KEDO-306960 format. One record per residue (C-alpha): x, y, z. Coordinates in steps of 0.5 Angstrom, whole numbers, padded with zeros to 4 digits, always signed. Layout:
<pts>
XYZ;...
</pts>
This chain:
<pts>
+0013-0026-0005;+0017-0020-0005;+0016-0019+0001;+0011-0022+0007;+0010-0015+0011;+0003-0014+0014;-0001-0014+0007;+0004-0019+0003;+0004-0024+0008;-0004-0025+0007;-0003-0024-0001;+0002-0030+0000;-0003-0034+0004;-0009-0032-0001;-0004-0035-0006;-0002-0042-0003;-0010-0043-0001;-0011-0042-0008;-0006-0048-0009;+0000-0044-0011;+0007-0046-0008;+0010-0039-0005;+0017-0038-0003;+0020-0032-0001;+0027-0030+0001;+0030-0029+0008;+0036-0024+0006;+0035-0018+0009;+0029-0019+0012;+0027-0018+0020;+0025-0023+0025;+0018-0020+0024;+0018-0022+0017;+0021-0029+0018;+0015-0030+0024;+0009-0027+0018;+0013-0032+0013;+0012-0039+0017;+0005-0037+0020;+0003-0036+0013;+0006-0043+0011;+0011-0040+0005;+0018-0044+0004;+0025-0040+0005;+0030-0039+0000;+0036-0035+0001;+0037-0030-0003;+0033-0026-0008;+0037-0030-0015;+0034-0037-0011;+0028-0034-0011;+0028-0031-0019;+0030-0038-0021;+0026-0042-0018;+0019-0038-0018;+0014-0037-0025;+0010-0031-0022;+0013-0025-0017;+0009-0021-0013;+0012-0014-0011;+0008-0012-0004;+0013-0006-0001;+0013+0001+0001;+0012+0005-0006;+0019+0009-0005;+0022+0001-0005;+0018-0001-0011;+0023+0001-0017;+0029-0001-0013;+0026-0008-0012;+0024-0009-0020;+0031-0007-0022;+0034-0012-0017;+0029-0018-0020;+0031-0015-0027;+0038-0016-0025;+0038-0023-0023;+0035-0025-0030;+0028-0027-0028;+0024-0029-0035;+0017-0030-0031;+0011-0026-0030;+0013-0019-0025;+0006-0017-0022;+0008-0010-0019;+0002-0009-0013;+0005-0003-0010;+0001+0004-0008;+0004+0008-0014;+0002+0012-0020;+0000+0010-0027;+0007+0014-0029;+0012+0010-0025;+0008+0003-0026;+0010+0004-0033;+0016+0006-0031;+0017+0000-0028;+0015-0004-0034;+0020-0001-0038;+0026-0004-0033;+0024-0011-0036;+0023-0009-0043;+0025-0011-0048;+0026-0018-0045;+0022-0024-0043;+0018-0022-0037;+0011-0021-0037;+0009-0015-0033;+0002-0015-0029;+0001-0008-0026;-0004-0009-0019;-0007-0005-0014;-0010-0007-0007;-0015-0004-0003;-0017-0006+0004;-0014-0009+0010;-0010-0015+0010;-0014-0021+0006;-0015-0026+0012;-0023-0025+0011;-0027-0025+0005;-0031-0020+0003;-0026-0014+0005;-0020-0014+0000;-0019-0014-0007;-0014-0014-0012;-0015-0010-0019;-0010-0012-0024;-0009-0010-0032;-0004-0012-0037;-0004-0017-0042;-0003-0023-0036;-0008-0020-0032;-0013-0025-0032;-0008-0031-0031;-0005-0028-0024;-0012-0027-0023;-0014-0034-0023;-0009-0036-0018;-0013-0032-0012;-0020-0036-0014;-0023-0038-0009;-0019-0035-0003;-0021-0029+0001;-0017-0024-0004;-0022-0022-0009;-0018-0021-0016;-0022-0016-0021;-0019-0014-0028;-0020-0008-0029;-0017-0006-0036;-0012-0009-0041;-0007-0003-0040;-0001-0002-0036;-0003+0003-0031;-0010+0002-0030;-0010-0001-0024;-0005+0003-0021;-0009+0009-0023;-0016+0006-0019;-0011+0005-0013;-0008+0012-0013;-0016+0016-0014;-0018+0011-0008;-0013+0013-0003;-0013+0020-0005;-0020+0020-0002;-0019+0015+0004;-0012+0017+0007;-0012+0024+0004;-0019+0026+0008;-0016+0022+0014;-0010+0026+0014;-0014+0032+0013;-0018+0031+0019;-0012+0030+0023;-0009+0037+0020;-0016+0040+0022;-0016+0037+0029;-0009+0039+0030;-0011+0046+0028;-0018+0047+0032;-0014+0044+0038;-0008+0050+0037;-0014+0055+0037;-0017+0052+0043;-0024+0051+0039;-0024+0043+0038;-0029+0041+0043;-0033+0046+0040;-0031+0044+0033;-0033+0036+0035;-0040+0039+0038;-0041+0043+0032;-0039+0036+0028;-0045+0033+0032;-0050+0036+0029;-0048+0037+0022;-0042+0032+0020;-0045+0027+0025;-0040+0021+0022;-0034+0026+0024;-0033+0025+0032;-0033+0018+0031;-0028+0018+0026;-0024+0023+0030;-0024+0018+0036;-0021+0013+0032;-0016+0017+0028;-0010+0015+0033;-0010+0008+0033;-0013+0008+0025;-0006+0011+0023;-0001+0012+0028;+0002+0005+0026;+0001+0006+0019;+0003+0013+0018;+0010+0011+0016;+0008+0007+0010;+0003+0013+0007;+0008+0019+0006;+0011+0015-0001;+0003+0014-0003;+0001+0020-0002;+0007+0023-0006;+0005+0018-0012;-0002+0021-0011;+0000+0028-0012;+0004+0025-0018;-0002+0022-0021;-0007+0029-0021;-0001+0032-0024;+0000+0028-0030;-0008+0029-0031;-0008+0036-0031;-0010+0037-0023;-0007+0040-0017;-0002+0035-0013;-0002+0040-0007;-0007+0037-0003;-0003+0030-0003;+0003+0034-0002;+0001+0037+0004;-0002+0030+0006;+0005+0026+0005;+0008+0032+0010;+0002+0030+0015;+0004+0023+0015;+0011+0024+0015;+0010+0028+0022;+0007+0021+0024;+0011+0016+0022;+0016+0016+0029;+0010+0012+0032;+0012+0006+0028;+0013+0000+0032;+0010+0004+0038;+0004+0003+0043;-0003+0007+0039;-0002+0014+0042;-0007+0018+0045;-0011+0023+0040;-0008+0029+0043;+0000+0026+0043;-0002+0025+0036;-0004+0032+0035;+0002+0035+0039;+0007+0031+0034;+0003+0034+0028;+0004+0041+0031;+0011+0040+0033;+0014+0045+0027;+0010+0051+0031;+0013+0049+0038;
</pts>
């Protein structure tokens, strides 16, 4: 498992529940990552070379802007098994990651995770594509992580992840920016009152915005840029999600902090205007 962050640890635990022997490498990882790995029952090895030498399948779960470097590091270690990239990257980026291993012996699988960390059944799906997708999916049979094969071509699973997150995380960024603009113009309460009448789902979503977004925003900027690329590669404007990337970039400073009040989150969004 590369690497057992919040999502990665749950994926690793699911693989272990499916009967796999799961390892991770400790080099350069934080104490918090070590705690997660130990809680998930993962076996520690000292470095990436050792992990590659003793693994048949590598699962890459990391921030999207680190996916290419991680794949290149694995390739340099001479890995010869199956490499499954499960990161939130565009189909074009996914195909470039597969090219890192060509024409060598590595079997590349494209993956995309949808849902929260996979600790409870019925909450999280792993979509997979590529010639070895079914074999990877079999590792998670009967576990809390539902693995689904969506096509034979590399890029299909990533495309599904991108268009799903384009709506869920894209509209969350738009909601945050809309509330910040309303507050700047002194009409936030009026907007919420109007939503109560005409968009009844939005006031509750607005109230839960700060705790839902603040701690994770640092991970979403790169994902929004990958979504923008996905749209542009399909002949569509990518500007919606370029702007969403900027929204999440402005909120990245909340990483590791206690959840802020909504007013503090909106103030952080408006920092360029202050």
